[in-house]
Every structure is written in structure tokens, then in C-alpha cells.
C-alpha positions as CSV (number, residue, x, y, z in Angstrom):
1,X,-118.1,-98.3,-19.1
2,X,-120.8,-100.0,-21.3
3,X,-123.3,-96.9,-19.8
4,X,-121.1,-94.3,-21.4
5,X,-121.5,-96.0,-24.8
6,X,-124.9,-95.4,-26.9
7,X,-125.7,-98.9,-27.8
8,X,-128.1,-99.5,-30.6
9,X,-131.9,-99.5,-30.5
10,X,-133.9,-102.0,-31.0
11,X,-137.2,-102.5,-33.4
12,X,-140.5,-104.6,-34.0
13,X,-141.1,-106.9,-36.1
14,X,-143.3,-104.5,-38.4
15,X,-140.4,-101.9,-38.5
16,X,-138.2,-104.3,-40.2
17,X,-137.9,-106.2,-43.8
18,X,-139.5,-109.2,-44.0
19,X,-136.5,-111.3,-44.5
20,X,-135.5,-110.4,-40.9
21,X,-138.6,-111.9,-39.6
22,X,-139.0,-114.8,-37.1
23,X,-141.8,-116.8,-36.4
24,X,-143.2,-115.8,-32.9
25,X,-140.8,-112.8,-32.2
26,X,-142.1,-109.6,-31.9
27,X,-139.8,-107.6,-30.7
28,X,-136.0,-107.1,-30.0
29,X,-135.0,-107.0,-33.5
30,X,-131.6,-104.8,-34.7
31,X,-131.6,-102.3,-37.0
32,X,-131.4,-104.1,-40.7
33,X,-128.5,-101.7,-42.0
34,X,-126.7,-102.0,-38.8
35,X,-123.1,-101.3,-39.1
36,X,-120.3,-103.9,-37.9
37,X,-119.6,-101.5,-34.7
38,X,-123.4,-101.8,-33.9
39,X,-123.5,-105.5,-34.3
40,X,-120.7,-106.0,-32.0
41,X,-122.1,-103.4,-29.2
42,X,-125.8,-105.6,-29.7
43,X,-123.9,-108.2,-28.2
44,X,-123.7,-105.9,-24.6
45,X,-127.4,-105.6,-24.9
46,X,-130.5,-107.6,-24.9
47,X,-131.9,-108.4,-28.1
48,X,-133.6,-111.4,-30.0
49,X,-130.4,-112.4,-30.9
50,X,-127.7,-111.9,-27.8
51,X,-128.4,-115.4,-26.6
52,X,-128.1,-117.0,-29.7
53,X,-124.8,-115.5,-30.3
54,X,-123.5,-116.2,-26.7
55,X,-124.7,-120.2,-26.4
56,X,-122.8,-120.8,-29.0
57,X,-119.7,-118.2,-28.9
58,X,-118.7,-119.7,-25.0
59,X,-118.9,-123.6,-26.6
60,X,-116.6,-122.1,-29.0
61,X,-113.8,-121.9,-26.7
62,X,-114.6,-125.6,-25.1
63,X,-114.5,-127.2,-27.8
64,X,-111.3,-125.2,-28.8
65,X,-109.5,-126.1,-25.7
66,X,-110.6,-129.8,-26.3
67,X,-108.6,-129.9,-29.6
68,X,-105.5,-128.2,-28.3
69,X,-105.4,-131.1,-26.0
70,X,-105.7,-133.8,-28.3
71,X,-102.9,-131.9,-30.8
72,X,-100.9,-131.1,-27.7
73,X,-100.9,-134.1,-25.3
74,X,-101.6,-137.0,-27.6
75,X,-98.9,-136.5,-30.5
76,X,-102.1,-136.9,-33.1
77,X,-99.9,-135.5,-36.1
78,X,-97.5,-139.1,-35.4
79,X,-100.6,-141.4,-34.6
80,X,-103.0,-141.6,-37.4
81,X,-105.5,-143.1,-35.1
82,X,-106.6,-139.5,-33.9
83,X,-106.9,-138.0,-37.0
84,X,-110.5,-138.6,-37.0
85,X,-110.7,-137.2,-33.8
86,X,-109.1,-134.0,-34.9
87,X,-111.6,-133.7,-37.7
88,X,-114.7,-134.1,-35.7
89,X,-113.2,-131.5,-32.8
90,X,-111.9,-129.1,-35.2
91,X,-115.6,-129.5,-37.1
92,X,-117.2,-129.1,-33.2
93,X,-115.3,-125.5,-33.0
94,X,-116.4,-124.6,-36.6
95,X,-119.8,-124.5,-36.3
96,X,-120.6,-122.4,-33.4
97,X,-118.3,-120.3,-34.3
98,X,-120.0,-119.7,-37.9
99,X,-123.2,-119.7,-36.3
100,X,-122.0,-116.8,-33.7
101,X,-120.7,-114.6,-36.2
102,X,-123.9,-115.1,-38.5
103,X,-126.1,-114.1,-36.0
104,X,-124.0,-111.3,-35.2
105,X,-123.1,-109.8,-38.5
106,X,-126.7,-110.8,-40.3
107,X,-128.2,-107.4,-39.5
108,X,-125.4,-105.5,-41.6
109,X,-128.3,-105.7,-44.5
110,X,-130.1,-108.6,-46.1
111,X,-127.4,-109.7,-48.7
112,X,-125.2,-110.0,-45.5
113,X,-127.6,-112.4,-43.5
114,X,-127.7,-114.4,-46.7
115,X,-124.0,-114.5,-47.0
116,X,-123.5,-115.1,-43.4
117,X,-126.0,-118.1,-43.2
118,X,-124.8,-119.9,-46.0
119,X,-121.1,-119.8,-44.1
120,X,-123.4,-120.9,-41.3
121,X,-124.8,-124.0,-43.0
122,X,-121.7,-124.7,-44.5
123,X,-120.0,-125.1,-41.4
124,X,-123.0,-127.3,-39.9
125,X,-122.5,-129.8,-43.1
126,X,-118.8,-129.9,-42.3
127,X,-119.8,-130.8,-38.5
128,X,-121.6,-133.6,-40.5
129,X,-118.8,-134.9,-41.7
130,X,-116.7,-134.8,-38.7
131,X,-119.2,-137.0,-37.3
132,X,-119.5,-139.4,-40.3
133,X,-115.3,-139.4,-40.2
134,X,-115.5,-140.7,-36.4
135,X,-118.2,-143.0,-36.5
136,X,-116.1,-145.1,-39.4
137,X,-113.0,-145.1,-37.3
138,X,-114.2,-145.6,-34.1
139,X,-118.2,-146.6,-33.9
140,X,-119.5,-148.6,-36.2
141,X,-120.8,-151.8,-34.7
142,X,-118.6,-155.0,-34.7
143,X,-120.7,-156.8,-37.3
144,X,-120.5,-154.2,-40.2
145,X,-116.6,-152.9,-40.1
146,X,-115.0,-153.8,-43.5
147,X,-118.1,-154.0,-45.0
148,X,-119.3,-152.6,-48.3
149,X,-121.2,-150.1,-46.4
150,X,-118.5,-148.9,-44.3
151,X,-116.1,-148.8,-47.1
152,X,-118.5,-146.8,-49.1
153,X,-119.8,-144.7,-45.7
154,X,-117.0,-141.9,-46.1
155,X,-117.6,-141.3,-49.9
156,X,-121.1,-140.8,-49.5
157,X,-121.1,-138.6,-46.6
158,X,-118.8,-136.3,-48.6
159,X,-121.5,-136.3,-50.9
160,X,-123.9,-135.3,-48.5
161,X,-122.2,-132.4,-47.0
162,X,-122.1,-130.9,-50.6
163,X,-126.2,-131.7,-50.8
164,X,-126.8,-130.3,-47.4
165,X,-125.2,-126.8,-48.2
166,X,-126.5,-126.2,-51.5
167,X,-130.2,-127.4,-50.5
168,X,-130.0,-125.0,-47.6
169,X,-128.5,-122.2,-49.2
170,X,-131.1,-123.0,-52.1
171,X,-133.6,-122.6,-49.6
172,X,-133.0,-118.9,-49.0
173,X,-132.3,-117.7,-52.9
174,X,-133.4,-120.4,-55.3
175,X,-130.4,-121.2,-58.0
176,X,-128.2,-118.3,-58.7
177,X,-127.9,-118.6,-62.3
178,X,-131.6,-118.6,-62.4
179,X,-132.0,-115.2,-60.7
180,X,-131.9,-112.6,-63.2
181,X,-134.2,-114.1,-65.6
182,X,-137.1,-113.1,-62.7
183,X,-138.1,-110.0,-61.4
184,X,-136.6,-110.2,-57.9
185,X,-139.6,-110.3,-55.4
186,X,-140.0,-114.0,-57.2
187,X,-136.3,-115.0,-56.6
188,X,-136.3,-115.8,-53.0
189,X,-138.3,-119.0,-52.2
190,X,-137.7,-117.6,-48.7
191,X,-139.4,-114.3,-49.0
192,X,-142.2,-115.9,-51.2
193,X,-143.0,-118.9,-48.8
194,X,-140.9,-119.1,-45.8
195,X,-142.7,-121.8,-44.2
196,X,-141.2,-123.8,-47.6
197,X,-137.7,-122.7,-47.3
198,X,-137.4,-123.5,-43.3
199,X,-139.0,-127.1,-44.6
200,X,-135.9,-127.2,-47.0
201,X,-133.6,-126.5,-44.3
202,X,-135.1,-129.2,-42.0
203,X,-134.8,-131.6,-44.8
204,X,-131.3,-130.3,-45.6
205,X,-129.5,-131.0,-42.2
206,X,-132.3,-134.2,-41.5
207,X,-130.8,-136.0,-44.3
208,X,-127.1,-136.2,-43.6
209,X,-127.5,-136.3,-39.6
210,X,-130.0,-139.7,-40.5
211,X,-127.4,-141.5,-43.0
212,X,-124.5,-140.6,-40.8
213,X,-125.9,-142.3,-37.7
214,X,-126.9,-145.6,-39.5
215,X,-124.4,-147.7,-38.0
216,X,-124.8,-146.0,-34.7
217,X,-128.6,-146.6,-34.7
218,X,-128.2,-150.1,-35.5
219,X,-126.0,-150.1,-32.8
220,X,-128.0,-149.0,-30.0
221,X,-131.4,-149.8,-31.3
222,X,-131.3,-152.7,-33.5
223,X,-128.4,-155.1,-33.2
224,X,-128.6,-158.4,-31.0
225,X,-126.3,-160.9,-30.3
226,X,-122.4,-161.0,-30.9
227,X,-120.6,-158.2,-32.4
228,X,-123.0,-155.6,-31.2
229,X,-120.5,-153.7,-29.8
230,X,-122.7,-153.4,-26.4
231,X,-120.5,-151.4,-24.3
232,X,-120.7,-148.8,-21.7
233,X,-120.3,-146.1,-24.1
234,X,-123.8,-146.7,-25.2
235,X,-125.1,-144.4,-22.8
236,X,-123.7,-141.6,-23.7
237,X,-125.0,-142.4,-27.2
238,X,-128.4,-142.7,-26.1
239,X,-128.2,-138.7,-24.3
240,X,-126.7,-137.5,-27.8
241,X,-129.3,-138.9,-29.7
242,X,-132.1,-137.8,-27.6
243,X,-130.7,-134.2,-27.4
244,X,-130.2,-134.5,-31.4
245,X,-133.7,-135.2,-31.8
246,X,-135.3,-132.0,-29.1
247,X,-132.4,-129.8,-31.0
248,X,-134.4,-131.1,-34.8
249,X,-137.9,-130.8,-32.8
250,X,-137.3,-127.1,-31.3
251,X,-136.1,-125.9,-34.6
252,X,-138.7,-127.3,-36.9
253,X,-141.6,-126.4,-34.6
254,X,-140.5,-122.7,-33.2
255,X,-142.0,-123.6,-29.7
256,X,-142.6,-122.2,-27.2
257,X,-142.5,-118.9,-28.7
258,X,-145.6,-120.1,-31.5
259,X,-147.8,-120.8,-28.2
260,X,-147.0,-116.9,-27.1
261,X,-146.0,-114.7,-29.8
262,X,-144.2,-111.9,-27.7
263,X,-143.7,-113.1,-24.8
264,X,-140.2,-115.0,-25.6
265,X,-138.9,-112.3,-28.0
266,X,-135.6,-112.1,-25.6
267,X,-135.0,-114.9,-23.3
268,X,-136.4,-118.7,-23.9
269,X,-137.0,-118.9,-27.7
270,X,-136.7,-121.8,-29.6
271,X,-133.3,-121.0,-31.2
272,X,-131.9,-120.4,-28.0
273,X,-133.0,-123.8,-26.8
274,X,-131.9,-125.2,-30.1
275,X,-128.5,-124.1,-29.5
276,X,-128.2,-125.2,-25.9
277,X,-129.5,-128.8,-27.0
278,X,-127.1,-128.7,-29.7
279,X,-124.2,-128.0,-27.7
280,X,-125.0,-130.1,-25.1
281,X,-125.6,-133.0,-27.8
282,X,-122.3,-132.3,-29.1
283,X,-120.9,-132.7,-25.8
284,X,-122.2,-136.1,-25.1
285,X,-121.4,-137.1,-29.0
286,X,-117.5,-136.0,-28.2
287,X,-117.7,-138.0,-25.0
288,X,-119.0,-141.2,-26.8
289,X,-116.7,-140.8,-29.2
290,X,-113.4,-140.6,-27.1
291,X,-114.8,-143.2,-25.0
292,X,-115.1,-145.6,-27.8
293,X,-111.7,-144.5,-29.2
294,X,-109.8,-145.6,-26.6
295,X,-112.1,-149.2,-25.5
296,X,-112.1,-150.3,-28.6
297,X,-108.9,-149.3,-30.3
298,X,-106.8,-152.8,-29.9
299,X,-109.6,-154.1,-31.5
300,X,-110.5,-151.6,-34.5
301,X,-106.4,-151.5,-34.9
302,X,-106.7,-155.1,-36.2
303,X,-109.7,-155.5,-37.3
304,X,-111.1,-152.1,-38.9
305,X,-110.1,-150.5,-42.0
306,X,-107.0,-148.4,-41.4
307,X,-107.1,-144.8,-40.9
308,X,-105.7,-142.6,-43.8
309,X,-105.2,-139.4,-45.0
310,X,-107.9,-140.3,-47.5
311,X,-110.7,-141.5,-45.4
312,X,-110.1,-138.3,-42.8
313,X,-108.4,-135.1,-43.2
314,X,-108.4,-135.5,-47.3
315,X,-112.3,-136.2,-46.9
316,X,-112.3,-133.0,-44.5
317,X,-110.5,-130.8,-47.1
318,X,-112.4,-131.8,-49.8
319,X,-115.4,-130.9,-48.0
320,X,-114.0,-127.5,-47.1
321,X,-113.2,-127.0,-51.0
322,X,-116.6,-128.0,-52.0
323,X,-118.6,-126.2,-49.2
324,X,-116.9,-123.0,-50.3
325,X,-117.6,-123.2,-54.4
326,X,-121.1,-123.9,-53.1
327,X,-121.0,-120.6,-51.0
328,X,-119.4,-118.5,-53.6
329,X,-121.7,-119.9,-56.2
330,X,-124.5,-118.6,-54.4
331,X,-123.2,-115.4,-52.9
332,X,-121.8,-114.0,-56.0
333,X,-125.6,-112.8,-57.3
334,X,-125.6,-110.7,-54.1
335,X,-122.1,-109.3,-54.6
336,X,-123.5,-107.8,-57.9
337,X,-124.6,-104.3,-58.0
338,X,-127.5,-103.4,-56.5
339,X,-130.6,-104.9,-57.4
340,X,-132.3,-102.3,-55.8
341,X,-130.8,-99.9,-57.9
342,X,-131.9,-101.9,-60.8
343,X,-135.6,-102.2,-60.1
344,X,-135.8,-98.5,-60.2
345,X,-136.3,-98.5,-63.5
346,X,-138.6,-101.3,-63.5
347,X,-142.1,-101.3,-65.1
348,X,-144.3,-100.6,-61.8
349,X,-142.6,-97.8,-61.3
350,X,-139.5,-96.1,-59.0
351,X,-141.4,-96.3,-55.6
352,X,-143.4,-99.4,-55.4
353,X,-140.8,-101.8,-57.4
354,X,-137.9,-100.7,-54.8
355,X,-140.2,-101.2,-52.0
356,X,-141.2,-104.4,-52.8
357,X,-137.6,-105.5,-53.8
358,X,-136.1,-104.3,-50.5
359,X,-138.8,-105.7,-48.6
360,X,-137.3,-109.2,-49.2
361,X,-133.7,-108.1,-50.3
């Protein structure tokens, strides 16, 4: 059947605008003005994005199955102790789905690319909060339960999600309300300095991860003696931590394609490996959280902060509202009348101005 369908052609790095360029990836790019149909058809041909999409789309269904299992078999709505797990599993469904959609439709235009990845960043920061909510409920070491840090942990995590999303979006576009005061070519940090934009995104996602894992790092690496919660779950936590750091390393270094540009364009480049390690890390994290939840339930119900709507579902809802507000703020300038059309009357003349503007936009 697919042999009867004309699949979209692919391009080299020199044939697409700069905003679509990936370090060390020479070929396999889709058309920068693809239609939605072309984007969907590209799922069934080998491009430099195909495995990026499938390595997150397929795991979405696994996490959705886990979520439905909790909702249908554990009477989740009647047991507030399971609410943090629900938030976490929901975030585990949303972030790979948002990522796969972003990679699928990001070649419809440069505007679409920015907006797609804004939602990807928002989903990742929501996953960060989902992790924090479950850590607060099930993972905190006994010594820190009910401490001042424990009481402030969720509010700070909610604030961190807003900072994470805003900083990641800023790394692509700068400040939206300043955009129309400068020449288009100078507006976007990612066009002017791709490495700076990438570094901002690394910081944006490393910061909330490191904060969220403070109680876990203390529990498995630093705590000694009574109250350290040293149980069989820790081996799962070790696996998750190792994969999380490997994920960050791959994202930041662009290895192996940086060592051999063009050799990993379709299979084996860092973003594919980043996706695989991220999903495996999330799987081990989920298993560890579930095991801590079961083995520590009685003690936590007796000694820990009570789980309420405010510190579980309510915090997640607030995160969604904040993230959507930030995404709208950064997206609105992209949805206004075409900047390329505006620059046709620029001082540099129509052809030069439009070429430079559209190269990044």
C-alpha cells in the first residue's frame, strides 16, 4: 500500500533554513514547509526524525496502559494516597506524546517548529513536577519527612516548572515583548548563537531535575544510619539516576554524530539515544516509585504529610495553567502577521532582508 503513495523527498543540511539544522546531521531533512499530510507520511519513511518520533510515540501507549491500570484497578479516585502516582503517570503519558508530535509537525514551518517545541518543553517541565509530587509522597527519606524542606518542596517545584518552561522557550525566541523593537535577524538567540540557546535549555531542564532529586540523592548517596530508608527499591533508583545522567550527557554533547558528521543521520544519533535512555530511565523511575509506594505505605500514612488535592492534583493543575500561559506568551508574536512580509520593505532591500529573515524564521 505504501509503495503506491509518493513519500516526501528528503534534503541535505544546505537545502534547509538554519533554524532546522542539527549538529552533525548532514542529510535526511524534511521539507521546511511540509504539509500536515507530508509530516504524517514521513513517519513511514526513513528521515533523521523518524526514530525520534517512534521512540517516544510507542512508549506513550505503555505509560497510558499503566495509568489506566491504576485508575481502573486501584480505585484511585477513592484513595488519595494514589493521587501523586496518578499525576506522575499522566506526566509520563504527556511528555513522550508531546515530544513525538513536536518532532512530527515541526517541519510545517519555522513558526510551527518553535511552537511545537514550546509544548514539548512544557510537557517536560510537567513531568518534572510529576516526579516531585511522587517523591514528596513516597520517596523522601524518613529523616526528612515533615521537615521544613519537605513542606516547601512542592511549592518550589511548581515555581521551578514555570522557570523551566520560560527559560527553555526564551532559548529559542528571546523575550516576546521585546521582539518587535529589533531587527528580526537579531531577535532569536537560537539563530544568532545556537550553542547559547542549547546551553540555556540544558540549564532549564537540569535545574529542576537536580532540585527534584535532592531527597533521593541524599537518601541513596549521603544518608547513613537510622532513618535513611535503605531498602530494596534503591537499586531501581540507582538505575534511574544513571540513565538520567546518560540522557543529559547525550543531549548536551551530540555524541556520536559530532565525531563523524553524516554517519548517524538516520540511525544512532544522539537525539534518538537520548529518547531511548530517557524512556528507560522513566520506566525504572516508575518502578521505584511504585515499590516505595507499596512498601512504605503504612509508615508514610502514619508519619508523613497528608496527601491532599492541593499538594497533588491541585499542584499539577496549577502547573498546567502556568505552562500554557507561558507558551501562549511566547507563541503570540509568531502568530501575528508574517514577519517575512514586514521585512520586504526593510532598509536592506526586499531580497536581502527576506532571505536573512526567513533563514532563521
